[in-house]
C-alpha positions in Angstrom: -27.1 -15.1 85.6 -24.6 -13.6 83.1 -27.5 -11.9 81.2 -28.9 -10.3 84.4 -25.4 -9.1 85.4 -24.8 -7.6 82.0 -28.2 -5.9 82.0 -27.5 -4.2 85.3 -24.0 -3.2 84.5 -25.2 -1.7 81.2 -26.9 1.0 83.3 -24.2 3.8 83.3 -25.1 5.4 86.7 -25.1 2.1 88.5 -21.9 1.0 86.8 -20.2 4.2 88.0 -21.6 3.7 91.5 -20.3 0.2 91.4 -16.8 1.6 90.6 -17.1 4.1 93.5 -18.1 1.2 95.8 -14.9 -0.5 94.7 -12.8 2.5 95.7 -14.4 3.0 99.1 -14.5 -0.7 100.0 -10.9 -1.1 99.0 -10.1 1.9 101.2 -12.1 0.4 104.1 -10.2 -2.9 104.0 -6.9 -1.2 103.4 -7.4 1.2 106.4 -8.3 -1.7 108.7 -4.9 -3.3 107.9 -3.0 0.0 108.0 -4.5 1.4 111.2 -4.0 -1.9 113.0 -0.3 -1.9 112.0 0.0 1.7 112.9 -1.4 1.5 116.4 1.0 -1.3 117.2 3.9 1.0 116.5 2.6 3.5 119.1 2.2 0.8 121.8 5.1 -0.9 123.6 3.1 -3.2 125.9 2.5 -6.6 124.4 -1.0 -6.9 126.0 -1.9 -3.5 124.7 -0.7 -4.5 121.2 -2.9 -7.6 121.3 -6.0 -5.5 121.7 -5.0 -3.2 118.8 -7.0 -5.0 116.2 -10.1 -5.1 118.4 -9.7 -1.4 119.2 -9.6 -0.4 115.5 -12.6 -2.6 114.6 -14.6 -1.4 117.7 -14.0 2.3 117.0 -15.3 1.9 113.4 -18.3 -0.2 114.5 -19.2 2.0 117.5 -20.9 4.8 115.4 -23.2 2.2 113.9 -24.0 0.9 117.4 -24.8 4.3 118.8 -26.1 6.5 116.0 -27.3 4.2 113.2 -30.7 5.8 112.6 -28.9 9.2 112.0 -27.5 7.9 108.6 -31.0 6.9 107.5 -32.4 10.2 108.5 -29.8 12.0 106.4 -30.5 9.7 103.5 -34.2 10.3 103.5 -34.1 14.1 104.2 -31.2 15.4 102.2 -29.8 15.0 98.7 -28.1 11.6 98.8 -25.4 12.6 96.3 -24.3 15.5 98.4 -24.4 13.4 101.6 -22.1 10.8 100.0 -19.7 13.3 98.5 -19.4 15.3 101.7 -18.8 12.0 103.7 -16.1 11.0 101.3 -14.3 14.4 101.5 -14.5 14.1 105.3 -13.0 10.6 105.3 -10.2 11.9 103.0 -9.4 14.7 105.5 -9.6 12.4 108.5 -7.1 9.9 107.0 -4.7 12.6 106.1 -5.0 14.1 109.6 -4.2 10.7 111.2 -1.1 10.5 109.1 0.0 14.1 109.9 -0.9 14.1 113.7 0.7 10.7 114.4 -1.0 10.3 117.8 -2.6 7.1 119.1 -5.4 9.0 120.7 -6.2 10.9 117.5 -5.9 7.6 115.6 -8.9 6.2 117.6 -10.8 9.5 117.5 -10.3 9.8 113.8 -11.2 6.2 113.2 -14.4 6.8 115.1 -15.3 9.8 113.0 -14.5 7.8 109.9 -17.0 5.3 111.1 -19.5 8.2 111.5 -18.9 9.2 107.8 -19.5 5.6 106.7 -22.7 5.7 108.7 -23.9 8.5 106.5 -22.5 7.1 103.2 -23.9 3.5 103.3 -27.6 4.2 103.9 -27.6 6.9 101.2 -25.9 4.5 98.7 -28.2 1.6 99.5 -31.4 3.7 99.3 -30.3 5.3 96.0 -29.5 2.0 94.2 -33.1 1.0 93.3 -33.7 4.5 91.7 -30.8 4.0 89.3 -32.2 0.7 87.9 -34.7 0.3 85.1 -36.9 -2.4 86.7 -37.6 -3.6 90.3 -36.4 -7.2 89.4 -32.9 -5.8 88.9 -32.5 -4.8 92.5 -31.5 -8.4 93.6 -28.8 -8.6 91.0 -27.5 -5.1 91.9 -27.3 -6.2 95.6 -25.4 -9.3 94.5 -22.9 -7.2 92.6 -22.5 -4.9 95.5 -21.8 -7.7 97.9 -19.3 -9.3 95.5 -17.5 -6.0 95.2 -17.5 -5.2 99.0 -16.7 -8.7 100.4 -14.8 -10.2 97.4 -13.0 -8.0 94.9 -12.4 -5.2 97.4 -11.0 -7.5 100.0 -8.6 -9.0 97.6 -7.6 -5.6 96.3 -7.1 -4.1 99.7 -5.0 -7.0 101.0 -3.1 -7.1 97.8 -2.3 -3.4 97.9 -1.2 -3.7 101.6 1.1 -6.6 100.7 2.5 -4.8 97.7 3.3 -1.6 99.6 4.8 -3.4 102.6 6.7 -5.7 100.3 8.2 -2.9 98.3 9.3 -1.0 101.4 12.8 -2.5 101.2 13.2 -1.2 97.6 12.4 2.4 98.7 14.4 2.0 101.9 11.4 2.5 104.2 11.3 0.7 107.5 8.3 -1.7 107.2 7.8 -1.7 111.0 7.8 2.0 111.4 5.4 4.9 110.7 6.4 5.5 107.1 4.6 2.6 105.5 1.4 3.3 107.5 1.7 7.0 106.4 1.9 6.1 102.8 -1.1 3.8 103.1 -3.2 6.5 104.9 -2.4 9.1 102.3 -3.4 6.5 99.5 -6.6 5.9 101.4 -7.3 9.6 101.4 -6.8 9.8 97.7 -9.2 6.9 97.1 -12.0 8.6 99.1 -11.3 12.0 97.4 -11.5 10.3 94.0 -14.8 8.8 95.1 -16.2 12.2 96.1 -15.2 13.7 92.8 -16.9 11.0 90.8 -20.0 11.1 92.9 -20.3 14.9 92.7 -19.6 15.2 89.0 -20.4 11.9 87.2 -23.4 10.4 89.0 -26.1 13.2 89.3 -28.7 10.4 89.2 -27.9 9.7 92.9 -30.1 12.8 93.6 -33.0 11.1 91.9 -36.1 10.3 94.1 -38.6 7.7 93.2 -42.1 8.7 92.3 -45.1 6.4 92.6 -46.5 6.4 89.1 -49.1 3.7 89.6 -52.7 4.7 88.7 -54.7 5.8 91.7 -51.5 6.3 93.9 -53.0 4.4 96.8 -55.3 1.7 95.5 -58.1 0.2 97.5 -56.9 -2.7 99.6 -53.2 -1.9 99.0 -50.8 -2.2 101.9 -50.5 1.0 104.0 -47.7 3.3 103.0 -46.2 6.2 104.7 -46.3 9.7 103.2 -42.5 9.6 103.2 -41.9 12.2 100.6 -43.7 14.9 102.6 -42.0 13.8 105.8 -38.6 13.7 104.1 -38.9 17.3 102.8 -40.7 19.2 105.6 -40.5 17.4 108.9 -37.8 17.5 111.5 -35.5 14.7 112.6 -37.7 13.8 115.6 -40.8 13.5 113.4 -38.9 11.4 110.9 -37.8 9.0 113.7 -41.4 8.7 114.9 -42.5 8.2 111.3 -40.0 5.3 110.8 -41.0 3.7 114.1 -44.7 3.9 113.1 -43.9 2.4 109.7 -42.0 -0.5 111.3 -44.8 -1.0 113.9 -47.7 -1.0 111.4 -46.0 -2.8 108.5 -45.9 -6.6 109.0 -43.5 -7.0 106.1 -40.8 -4.8 107.7 -41.6 -5.9 111.2 -41.1 -9.6 110.2 -37.9 -8.7 108.4 -36.4 -7.1 111.5 -37.5 -9.9 113.7 -36.1 -12.6 111.5 -32.9 -10.7 111.1 -32.4 -10.6 114.9 -32.7 -14.4 115.1 -30.4 -15.0 112.1 -27.6 -12.8 113.3 -27.9 -14.0 116.9 -27.3 -17.5 115.6 -24.4 -16.3 113.4 -22.8 -14.5 116.3 -23.1 -17.6 118.5 -21.4 -19.7 115.7 -18.5 -17.2 115.2 -18.1 -16.7 118.9 -17.7 -20.4 119.7 -16.0 -21.5 116.4 -12.5 -22.0 117.9 -13.7 -24.0 120.9 -16.2 -26.0 118.8 -13.3 -26.9 116.4 -11.3 -28.2 119.4 -14.3 -30.3 120.6 -14.2 -32.0 117.2 -10.6 -32.9 117.7 -9.4 -30.9 114.7 -7.7 -27.9 116.3 -6.6 -24.9 114.3 -7.0 -26.9 111.0 -10.6 -27.7 111.7 -11.2 -24.0 112.7 -9.9 -22.9 109.3 -11.9 -25.4 107.4 -15.1 -24.4 109.2 -14.6 -20.8 108.1 -13.9 -21.9 104.5 -17.2 -23.9 104.6 -19.1 -21.0 106.1 -18.0 -18.5 103.4 -18.5 -21.0 100.6 -22.0 -21.5 101.9 -22.6 -17.7 102.1 -21.5 -17.2 98.5 -23.7 -20.1 97.3 -26.7 -18.8 99.2 -26.3 -15.3 97.8 -25.7 -16.6 94.3 -28.6 -19.1 94.3 -31.3 -17.1 96.1 -32.4 -15.3 92.8 -33.1 -18.6 91.2 -35.1 -19.7 94.2 -37.0 -16.4 94.1 -38.4 -17.3 90.7 -40.5 -20.1 92.3 -40.6 -18.9 95.9 -41.6 -15.3 96.8 -39.1 -13.2 98.7 -41.6 -12.8 101.6 -41.6 -16.5 102.1 -38.0 -17.2 101.1 -36.7 -14.9 103.9 -38.4 -16.8 106.7 -37.8 -20.2 105.3 -34.0 -19.5 104.9 -33.8 -18.5 108.6 -35.7 -21.6 109.7 -33.4 -23.8 107.7 -30.3 -22.0 109.1 -31.6 -22.4 112.7 -32.4 -26.1 112.3 -29.0 -26.8 110.6 -27.3 -25.0 113.5 -28.9 -27.4 115.9 -27.5 -30.2 113.7 -24.0 -28.6 114.0 -24.4 -28.6 117.8 -25.1 -32.4 117.8 -22.6 -33.3 115.1 -20.1 -36.0 116.1 -17.6 -35.6 113.2 -15.9 -32.8 111.4 -17.2 -33.9 107.9 -20.8 -33.7 109.2 -20.0 -30.3 110.7 -18.4 -29.0 107.5 -21.4 -29.9 105.4 -23.9 -28.5 107.9 -21.9 -25.2 108.3 -21.9 -24.8 104.5 -25.7 -25.3 104.5 -26.0 -22.8 107.3 -24.0 -20.3 105.4 -26.2 -20.8 102.3 -29.3 -20.1 104.4 -27.8 -17.0 106.0 -26.6 -15.7 102.7 -30.0 -16.2 101.1 -31.7 -14.5 104.0 -29.4 -11.5 104.0 -29.6 -10.9 100.3 -33.4 -11.5 100.3 -33.8 -9.0 103.2 -31.8 -6.3 101.4 -33.8 -7.0 98.2 -37.1 -6.7 100.1 -36.1 -3.3 101.4 -35.0 -2.1 97.9 -38.1 -3.3 96.1 -41.0 -3.2 98.7 -40.2 -0.2 100.9 -40.9 3.2 99.4 -38.1 5.5 98.5 -39.0 8.3 101.1 -38.4 6.0 104.0 -35.9 3.4 102.5 -32.8 5.1 104.0 -34.1 4.8 107.6 -35.1 1.2 107.2 -31.7 0.4 105.6 -30.0 2.1 108.6 -32.1 0.2 111.1 -31.4 -3.1 109.3 -27.6 -2.5 109.2 -27.4 -1.2 112.8 -29.4 -4.1 114.2 -27.2 -6.5 112.3 -24.1 -5.1 113.9 -25.6 -4.8 117.4 -27.0 -8.4 117.4 -23.9 -9.9 115.8 -21.5 -8.1 118.3 -23.7 -8.9 121.3 -24.0 -12.5 120.4 -20.2 -12.8 119.8 -19.6 -11.2 123.2 -22.1 -13.2 125.2 -21.2 -16.6 123.7 -17.9 -17.1 125.5 -19.6 -16.2 128.8 -22.3 -18.8 128.2 -19.9 -21.4 127.0 -17.9 -21.0 130.2 -20.9 -22.0 132.3 -20.7 -25.6 131.2 -17.9 -27.9 132.2 -16.4 -30.0 129.4 -16.7 -33.7 129.5 -15.8 -36.5 127.1 -18.2 -39.1 125.8 -17.9 -42.0 123.4 -20.3 -42.1 120.5 -20.1 -44.8 117.8 -16.8 -45.8 119.2 -15.4 -42.3 118.8 -14.4 -40.0 121.7 -16.2 -36.6 121.5 -15.7 -33.6 123.8 -19.0 -32.1 125.0 -18.3 -28.6 126.2 -20.3 -25.4 126.5 -20.4 -24.8 122.7 -22.8 -27.6 122.2 -25.8 -26.4 124.3 -25.1 -22.8 123.3 -25.2 -23.6 119.6 -28.3 -25.9 120.1 -30.1 -23.2 121.9 -29.2 -20.5 119.4 -30.3 -22.8 116.5 -33.7 -23.5 118.1 -34.2 -19.8 118.9 -33.3 -18.8 115.3 -35.7 -21.4 113.9 -38.5 -20.2 116.2 -37.8 -16.5 115.2 -37.8 -17.6 111.5 -41.3 -19.0 111.9 -42.5 -15.8 113.5 -40.9 -13.7 110.7 -42.5 -16.0 108.1 -46.0 -15.6 109.6 -45.5 -11.8 109.8 -44.3 -11.4 106.2 -46.3 -14.1 104.4 -48.9 -12.5 102.1 -50.0 -15.7 100.4 -52.1 -17.2 103.2 -54.6 -18.6 100.7 -51.8 -20.7 99.1 -50.2 -23.4 101.0 -46.4 -23.3 101.5 -46.2 -26.9 100.2 -47.4 -25.6 96.8 -44.5 -23.2 96.6 -42.0 -25.7 97.8 -43.1 -28.2 95.2 -42.9 -25.6 92.5 -39.4 -24.8 93.7 -38.4 -28.5 93.5 -40.0 -28.8 90.1 -38.5 -25.5 88.9 -41.9 -24.1 87.9 -42.4 -20.3 87.8 -44.0 -19.1 91.1 -47.4 -17.7 91.2 -47.8 -14.2 92.5 -49.8 -13.1 95.4 -52.6 -11.7 93.2 -55.3 -13.3 91.1 -56.0 -13.1 87.4 -59.4 -13.4 85.9 -59.8 -13.5 82.1 -63.1 -12.8 80.3 -63.2 -14.7 76.9 -65.8 -14.9 74.2 -66.6 -14.7 70.5 -67.6 -11.0 70.5 -65.1 -8.4 71.5 -67.9 -6.0 72.5 -69.3 -8.5 75.0 -66.0 -9.2 76.6 -65.1 -5.6 76.9 -68.3 -4.5 78.5 -68.6 -7.5 80.8 -65.0 -7.1 82.0 -65.7 -3.4 82.9 -68.9 -4.3 84.7 -67.1 -7.1 86.6 -64.4 -4.7 87.8 -66.9 -2.2 88.9 -68.6 -4.9 91.0 -65.4 -6.2 92.5 -64.1 -2.8 93.6 -65.4 -2.4 97.1 -63.9 -0.3 99.9 -61.7 -2.3 102.2 -60.9 -5.0 99.7 -57.8 -5.7 97.7 -56.8 -3.6 94.7 -58.7 -4.4 91.5 -57.1 -3.7 88.1 -58.7 -3.7 84.6 -55.9 -4.8 82.2 -56.7 -3.6 78.7 -54.9 -2.0 75.8 -56.3 -0.3 72.7 -53.8 -2.3 70.6 -55.6 -5.5 71.6 -58.7 -4.4 69.7 -58.9 -6.3 66.5 -59.7 -3.2 64.4 -56.8 -1.3 65.8 -54.5 -4.3 65.5 -55.5 -4.6 61.8 -54.7 -0.9 61.4 -51.2 -1.5 62.9 -50.6 -4.4 60.6 -51.8 -2.4 57.6 -49.6 0.5 58.5 -46.6 -1.8 58.8 -47.6 -3.5 55.5 -47.9 -6.9 57.3 -50.7 -8.9 55.9 -49.8 -12.5 56.7 -51.6 -14.5 59.5 -48.2 -15.3 61.1 -47.4 -11.6 61.3 -50.8 -11.0 62.9 -50.1 -13.7 65.5 -46.6 -12.3 66.2 -47.9 -8.7 66.7 -50.7 -9.9 69.0 -48.3 -11.9 71.0 -45.9 -8.9 71.3 -48.8 -6.6 72.5 -49.8 -9.2 75.1 -46.2 -9.7 76.2 -45.8 -5.9 76.7 -49.1 -5.7 78.6 -48.1 -8.6 80.9 -44.7 -7.1 81.7 -45.9 -3.6 82.1 -49.2 -3.9 83.8 -50.4 -7.4 84.7 -47.3 -8.9 86.5 -46.6 -5.7 88.6 -50.3 -5.7 89.7 -50.2 -9.4 90.6 -47.0 -8.9 92.6 -48.8 -6.2 94.6 -51.5 -8.7 95.4 -54.1 -7.1 93.2 -57.0 -8.9 91.5 -56.6 -8.4 87.8 -59.4 -8.7 85.2 -58.3 -9.1 81.6 -60.5 -9.3 78.5 -59.5 -11.7 75.7 -56.2 -12.7 77.3 -55.0 -15.8 75.4 -57.9 -18.1 74.6 -60.0 -15.9 72.3 -57.0 -14.8 70.1 -55.8 -18.4 70.0 -59.2 -19.7 68.9 -59.6 -17.0 66.2 -56.1 -17.5 64.7 -56.4 -21.2 64.7 -59.8 -21.3 63.0 -60.0 -18.2 60.8 -56.3 -18.1 59.8 -55.7 -21.8 59.9 -52.5 -21.6 62.0 -51.4 -24.6 64.1 -53.0 -24.4 67.6 -49.9 -26.0 69.2 -47.6 -23.5 67.7 -49.9 -20.6 68.8 -50.1 -22.0 72.3 -46.3 -22.2 72.5 -46.1 -18.6 71.3 -48.6 -17.5 73.9 -46.6 -19.3 76.6 -43.4 -17.6 75.5 -45.0 -14.1 75.3 -46.7 -14.4 78.8 -44.0 -16.4 80.5 -46.6 -19.2 80.9 -48.9 -16.9 82.9 -52.4 -18.3 82.9 -55.6 -17.0 84.6 -56.7 -18.4 87.9 -60.2 -18.2 86.6 -61.6 -17.8 83.0 -65.1 -16.5 82.4 -66.3 -17.8 79.0 -69.2 -15.9 77.6 -71.2 -18.5 75.7 -73.2 -16.7 73.1 -74.9 -18.2 70.1 -72.9 -16.8 67.1 -76.1 -16.6 65.0 -77.2 -13.7 67.2 -74.1 -11.6 66.5 -74.4 -8.8 64.0 -72.6 -9.7 60.7 -69.2 -8.0 60.4 -68.0 -9.6 57.3 -69.2 -12.0 54.6 -67.2 -14.8 56.3 -69.1 -15.1 59.7 -69.2 -18.9 59.6 -65.9 -19.1 61.5 -67.6 -17.7 64.6 -69.2 -21.1 65.1 -65.8 -22.7 65.0 -64.3 -20.2 67.4 -67.1 -20.8 69.9 -66.6 -24.6 69.6 -62.8 -24.2 70.2 -63.5 -22.1 73.3 -66.1 -24.5 74.8 -63.7 -27.4 74.2 -61.0 -25.5 76.2 -63.5 -25.0 79.0 -64.6 -28.6 79.0 -60.9 -29.8 79.1 -60.2 -27.7 82.3 -63.4 -27.3 84.3 -61.5 -26.2 87.5 -60.3 -23.0 85.9 -63.3 -22.1 83.6 -66.8 -21.0 84.3 -69.2 -20.8 81.3 -71.9 -18.1 81.4 -74.8 -17.8 79.1 -74.2 -14.5 77.3 -77.4 -14.2 75.4 -79.8 -11.4 76.5 -79.4 -7.9 77.8 -76.0 -6.8 79.1 -77.2 -6.2 82.7 -78.7 -9.7 82.9 -75.5 -11.2 81.6 -73.5 -9.2 84.2 -75.7 -10.6 87.0 -74.9 -14.2 85.7 -71.2 -13.4 85.6 -71.3 -12.1 89.2 -73.1 -15.1 90.5 -70.7 -17.5 88.7 -67.6 -15.6 89.9 -68.9 -15.5 93.5 -69.6 -19.3 93.4 -66.2 -20.0 92.0 -64.4 -18.0 94.7 -66.6 -19.6 97.4 -65.6 -23.1 96.1 -62.0 -22.1 96.4 -62.4 -20.7 99.9 -61.7 -17.2 98.5 -65.1 -15.7 99.2 -63.5 -12.8 101.1 -62.3 -11.4 97.7 -65.7 -10.7 96.4 -68.6 -8.6 97.8 -71.3 -10.4 99.8 -74.7 -10.5 98.1 -76.9 -7.4 98.6 -80.4 -8.2 100.0 -82.0 -7.2 96.7 -79.4 -9.2 94.7 -79.8 -12.2 96.9 -83.6 -12.2 96.6 
């Protein structure tokens, strides 16, 4: 964890944006306290003062409830750095104006406009973060750091500043109950947002960066449909962009499932928050139990957000999101039936962990799997739906709770109050679990692999397998493996099927590798093994794993087995050490299927005086295949290249059919079948 955090914070543009997030988030929490205190000085009626906090919160949330897609449209169409800087300057001016005008009406109007500025700022910031990072796998850590800053460090800083300023009022002879303290805080807030605007405009030009799809082929065969967001973002109007975003959500199961699952998750969370006080009373704990429940909830949220990256190593995000919601829903049902505070505290902590994992996973999916040109709009929809569902559930829960008359029952010799909170929480939990199942089925792209396999891998802490498949072509002769790998890829590439990638690198060729070693004046066998492992590690990280994550079918020649067999026989290196080196270089990545070209070494053209080792290499390879017949197919490689290719195709088709993956390979042509 510490290494991942350091690697992300070492990126200067992100580090500066993280600092800007601190300034703005501190200002947000400080303004919440200051405006609430200020509005109470304007109101004399006790009842009106009791609604002051709700009024301040509502006027800041209202823009998100009414105009949320607007922020996403600005983030996708205009320069994000300029949008963020202008929004911060506007917030600075609005806070200063509230301090100068000193009117309760303008306080609420200004607060509403400040919420509109935040509506523009947040989607632009969220959409820009992935473009500041070096690798997609850093998005999750960046989101964690953002949440820690927004809901942790900034909360403490904002509350601390508020306490410090109000506490020091007597020293400077300022009436703490009057307008003076609030005016100081509002002016300080304006300075925070102005500082943020200056840093964004002058120190983080990378916020203007737009992602470019650099993958070969741009839109590979069989890849998921993508929207031409860059063209829309630059040329189309707002109405077209709204229609484009709606079409993207409607036609993309991943995003559709994400939004469906989020609705269920936050409906359940709203039901819990809305009934928490009454539920604590039903447990017989009163205000103390209410406080402990909230502590357990936030501890669970922190645990879920902190632990989800570890789970993502063995469980794909697309599955983790739905599973986390299902777990949270089922645990909420347990909370509804809980007879004791201890049981409730444990269950609420587990619920918080599921909700935290789901929220972080959802944000990570948007940052890594939604293209840059439309990411701002999807972020805006995600954030607005979160607020709408959460607020709606919190408002509806007291009404539903009031429909059930409380009654006392005795369970296990202990009196328990059954009121309206129990059926409401039970219903919300079951609905959330059902919605989680729907989201899981929409988002799951690993239908060929059972969920039980991933769960067992998670329990055993094994690295997860990607959605794609890896086929390795191994053999004694590099010329054979190279030509057969290309022919196999040509045969597998058919319209309407998944993306097929030929993973190869000139440095893997033995001749070029020897040239590299000679140029570096490295002649030892161990140096040869280290360089070969380094080249493969780079290829796996750069080409193979990203393709597998996209669900592609990757064909690789001479992946691990052939180099291992050569180095262990010709160079006399220890096979166990070589295998450990290969595991480390490839992160234990192994092919789903290995095609071994079984050619009689005596038919190979002599390449050096010491050709005897070819027989030993062939024996090592065949021993590997015999030890693991489920993952190897041995093909006779003697004869013309086209005849060998026909044998390889037949063997691969049979292997996929045996594994119930026949939809991945072309059906036999009539001539080929005959």
